[in-house]
N, C-alpha and C positions, 0 to 999 in steps of 0.2 A: 499454336500452343501454349502461350496464356490460357485461353479458352480454358482446354480442355483439362488442363489442371487446375483452374479453379473449380470446376465441372467434379472431378476427384476430390477436389479435397472437401468442398461442399457437402457433397452426399456421402461422404465418411461421417462430416458432425452431423450431418440427419439422423443418420444410419445408430450414433449413439459410442463410435469410437474413440478412445480417450483419444487428447486432442495432443500427446504426444507421438504416439502413430499414425495420426492423421496428417501432420506434416513431416515427419519423415518419407510415409506412403505418397504423398504427393510429390516430394520433390525428387524420389525415387525416377515417379510418373513424368514428372517435368526431364530427369536424364536421359531416360529412354526418347520420350518423344525428341531430343536432343538431337540423336545417333544412335546405334547401334552396337560400338565399339565398348568390348570389355573396359578399356581404358579408361574411359567417359564413367563408366559405372565404378570406378574405381574413388571418382569424388567422393561419392557418398558419405563414404567413412574417415576417408581423409578430412572434410567437412564437417561433418561431425564431431570428430576431437579437436579440429583446429576451433571450433566454436565454444569448447569448454577450455583449452588454453591460454587460462587466464587468471594469471595470480589473483587480482582484483575481486573474480570470484566468490574466492579461499573466503571473502567476509561474511558469505552469507549463512554459512553452515553456523560458525561463530557464534553469529548475531540472533541466530534460531534456537541455539543451546543457552547462550545467557537467557533469553526472555523463557526455556522451557524452566533452568534452574532458582531464575527469581521469582517462578510465580509460586514452583513447590515450596519457594521458601516462607512462603506467605506472603510478602511483601502486595501483593493485589490488595489483603486487605487493608494493611496499612496505608494507600494509596487513595484507598476508597473514603478510609475515616478520615485523611486530611482534606478529602476533598469537603468533606459533609462537614466539617468544621467551616470550610470558607465561604461556603454557599448554600450551608443546609437551612440554615431559616429565613430564607427568598422562598417566594409562591413558587412552589413546583423547585422545592430546593432539591429533593433526590437526584430530579431529571437534570438540572447542572452540576451538582453532584457527580451525577456520572460522565457528562461531555468534559469536565473538570477531569476528570479519572483516567479519563480518554487522552487527555493533553499529556498529563505527567505519563500513564503506561505508555505511550509514543515513542519517551527520551530508553525503554529497554528493549524491544523487542520489535518495532516498525513492521510488524504484521498486522491487518486489519481483522482475520481470521482470530486471531488467537486473542485477539485486544476483546471481540464479541464474545466468546469461549468465557475469557477469566473474568471480564467487568459482570457478564450475561448472568452468569451462573449464581453470584453475589447480589447482584443490584434488583435484577428479573421481579425475584419471588419477593424481596425486600420492599420494592415500586408496589409492585400488586397488594402485600400484607398493610402497606401505608395508604392505600386506598386510588391511587393510579390503576385504571385502565391497563389490562393484561397488553392491548394494542398497541399502547403510548408506550408502555415501556419496551418492549422488544423494537420497537422503531425507533427510538431516541438511541435505545443499545446498538442496533445495527448501525445506525448516522454519525453517529458518535465515532464509532471504530475505525470509521476511515481517515479520520484525525492518524493514528498510529503510522501509516506509511509517508504519511506528507511532511510531519516533524521527522527529525530524522533521530537516531539512524534510522535507515528503510533499504529494504532489500532491495524494492525498486528503483531506486535511483542503482545501490552498485548496479545492476542488470545493465542501465540505458547508459551509466556510465562508462562501464566496460567494454561495452557494444560502440558506443558513439564515439570513443576516445573523447568524455569531456570529465574534468575532474570532480570527483566522488566528493570528494571537500567542498568543493564548492556548493556542489548540488547538493549536500547537506546544510551548509550556512544558509543558502536559499530556501530552505523547504520551513524555517522558522517562521517566520510569517504569514503566510499563504494560512498554515495550521493555525494561526492566532485567525486571521481572516474566517477562516472555516466555523472555529468554534465559537465566533462571537455570533457569527448568524445561525446559528444553532439553538444559541441559549435566546437569542432574541426572539424564534416560532416557539420555542418552548416556555419561555415567560408569557408568550400570549397564548399558547393553548392552554398554558396551565391554569390563568386567570379567565377565561372564558369558560374551562371546566370545573372549574374550583378546584382543582389538586390542592392539596395541602399545603404546608408547610411547616420546617422543623421548629425546636425551639430555641434559643439565640442560645449560643454558647459561652460559655464562663471562660476568664481570661486564663484560667487553668487548662480546662478543657484543649484549649487554643494551644496552651504551653505545650502540652500532652501530645497533639495529635503534627504538630509541625517537631517535636522529639523524633516520635516515631517514623516520621518521613522522611529525616533527614538520611536515611541508610539507603533507600531506593532513588532517592532525588540524587546520592551523590555519583550514581554508576553513569545516567548520561553526561552530567559533568565534568567526570575524569575521562567518560569515552571521546565527548567531543570536544571539551579542551585540550585534550591532546595531538587531537586531528588538526583542527582550526589555528593551534599553533604549530604546528608543525611538527612536532614531537614527534609522532608517529603515523604511518600510514592507514589508512580505514581497516585494510587485512591484520594488523597488529593490534590496534585498535579491539576489532570484536575477541580477537582473544586475550587482550586485559579484560574486558566485559567476562568474559567465563571466569578469568580466575578469579576477579570481582566476589563473580556471584557463586563460588565454591568457597571462598572467604568467608562472608557471610553466612551461606546457609550452612557449613560446617563448625566454623567457630566462633560466629558472635550468636546468628539467632538459632544455633540447633536443631534446624529442622529438615533439615536433611540427614540421609544415610548412605552409604557405600548401594545399599540395596536400589534404592531410590533410582541411580544412575542410568541403571542399564534402559530399564524404559522407556526415559529421557534420548540417553543414547541411540536407541531404535527410530525414537519417532524421530528425531533431526534428521535419519538418517533418511528416511520414508518421505519426509519434508522435499531434504534439499535433491535427494533420487528424483523422482518427481519433477521437479523445476530444470534438474537440471537434463534430463531428459526433453523436455521443450526445447531448452536454449540449445544442443547437441542440435536435435530433428527439425529443430525450426532454420540452423547454421546450413542446415544442404538449401532447402528450397528458396531460404535467401541468396543464395550463392546462383540456383538457377533461375530465379526472377533478374538479380543484379547482371547476370551474363545477356541475358537476352535482353538487358532494356528497358524495362519493365519500372523502374521507379524512375528514370528520364521520362517514358510515355506519360507517365502521369503526372509527370511536374511541369511537360509540358503541356499536356489537356489542362491545370487548371490555373496555366500562369497565360492561356488561350482563353481560358474563359473569363479573366480580370486581371490587371496588372494593379488593381489595388490591395496593399497590404492584410487589409484592415478582412476585407472578401475571402481573400483566402485562408487568413487564419480563423475565419468564423466556419468556410466547407471543412476546414481541417479538422477543428471542436467537433462537430456533428459528427463527420465521418468516425472520429474517436467513440465517443459517446455511444451512436450506432454498435460497431463492431464488439465494443467491450459487452453488448448486450446479449452477446450470444459465443463471445470465444473467452478462453481463459485469457485473463490480464495479464500475465506473465506472457504468453507467446501473441497475444496482442501485440505487445508493445516489442518484443525481436520480430516479429514479421513488420509492423508498420514504421519504427526506429528508422531505418536504414532508409526507408523510402520516404517520410515526410521529413526527419530530418535536415537534409540538404535542403529542400524545398522553403520550410522556413527559414533556413541558414540565407538560405537566397535573395529572402525578400524581408532580410534585415533583423529580422530578431535571433537575441543572443542565443546558441545552445546551452545558456546555463537555465533561462529564461525557459524556453522552449522544453528541456528537461522536467521543470516545474510543470509547466501544463499538461505531457502526456502522462505523466502519475498522477495527478491533480483529475484530469478527463480521465483514466481509465481506475481509479480506483470510486468513484460513482460507479461503477459497473457492477463493483462488488455490493452495493443493497438497490440494485433494479434487477426484476426476473427479467426472462425463463433461469436465469444463472446464478446470480448472484451469489456468491458464496456466505458472505454473512448473512443472508435471508434464513438459509437453510440451517444455519446455526442458532441464533434465533428463535426460528420456527421450532425446533429442536426442544430448546430452551423452556420453550414456552408453553407450547403443545399446543399450538394455534396454527391453522390452515395458512399455508404460502398466501390464498388470495386474500384475506384477512389482513396482512403483513404489507403484505404491498398497496392496499390502498391505504391503512394506516399511514404509513412509509412516506406515501406523496408529499405532504407539507416540505419535508424535511428535504428529501430532494429536487426540488424546488428551491431553497436554499443554498444546498450543496452546488446546485448549476447556475445561480446569482456568483456566489463565491467563486466558478469556477471563470466567469466571463470577467469579473472583476480582476483575479488573479491577471487571467491572457490580457486585458487593454488597459492593465494599468504596471507595467514590466517592473520599477521600482518598488515594489512589493515585495516581484523577487531577488529582485539585482543591492536593493541597499546593502545588505550584509555581505553580503560578496563581494562589492565594491569597497568596504568600510573594512574589508581585510585582504584584499587584495587578490581574489579570484575570478572577478572579472574587469 
């Protein structure tokens, strides 16, 4: 049965059927192969809605809308200016500012594609005009964007925590240090390439410029402080925090910066609905397939195979990492998280990996897929902005992929990086 479902799934995927429909059809085929009764088929709609019936998932559309509002309000430009004030005078200063801006931007949207689009539209042309190669400009933008779903708030963490019954607040707390590790390694590679290729550095900023840049950045930087401070202190839940983020963004956009009007709201609401709808379609459809796999004990069979291959937890983790990196190259990362999560989570916990730590490992490894061909969404966005081919960008981004994989293995094999802050706050 499992072989037949796998054949249907990959056949539909190769034919280019959207991943949400592919998951649903494969799940229904699995139900048909299990029996011909109408009662069994009725599990499809039941599991579909059961997969979406989680209060914590409501946080996702709110975080998406908050990011849209803050971007429309002109926050992106303020963050880029502040990052440039901090590191623009270094060799390859705009590249470093790109990475630092992604760190700041991460605290607002938690979505890598939004990061690539927002920062890329502004920074890729600016870097090219300043003397950087267009391939380098596009690759550093795409590479740094995956810091977004690693540093909280993160939509991927919301999905993982909801499905695996792991504390979302704990996952948010665990994402800080891995995100910083990722940023540092990207900056090291960026510095190396900048010195090697003779990329420019900006003029040193005056004290007045630093003061102005810091003042302008206070408004956007308060948003993640309010959100994460409230969640980690227990003042409100992640879902309530997401709605507060929307309220904060509305107040800033309408009354403080006065850069948002009522006519701007409808397009942002429609975009939020489209993004949320596509993700929820995947979650619901994947729930059908996950139920079929669980009933037929496929997770247990995979666990038994891994444990029979080796009893060494480090080798099992290595096999899991390789599996997630390969799957992420060919599948939507939300779908991969939903399908692989219920299978790999029990295996990881069974060999002694903390649930929060494994959540960060899954999120980070699948995020790397956003910048790897052939289906890396951030690559396509960066190609569209920079007007270069996927082949050219894929070659240029390779050094940054190496650094991100290094970051993944460092985080995976040094659990304290992920668990230090959660343990400090009592989440782990």
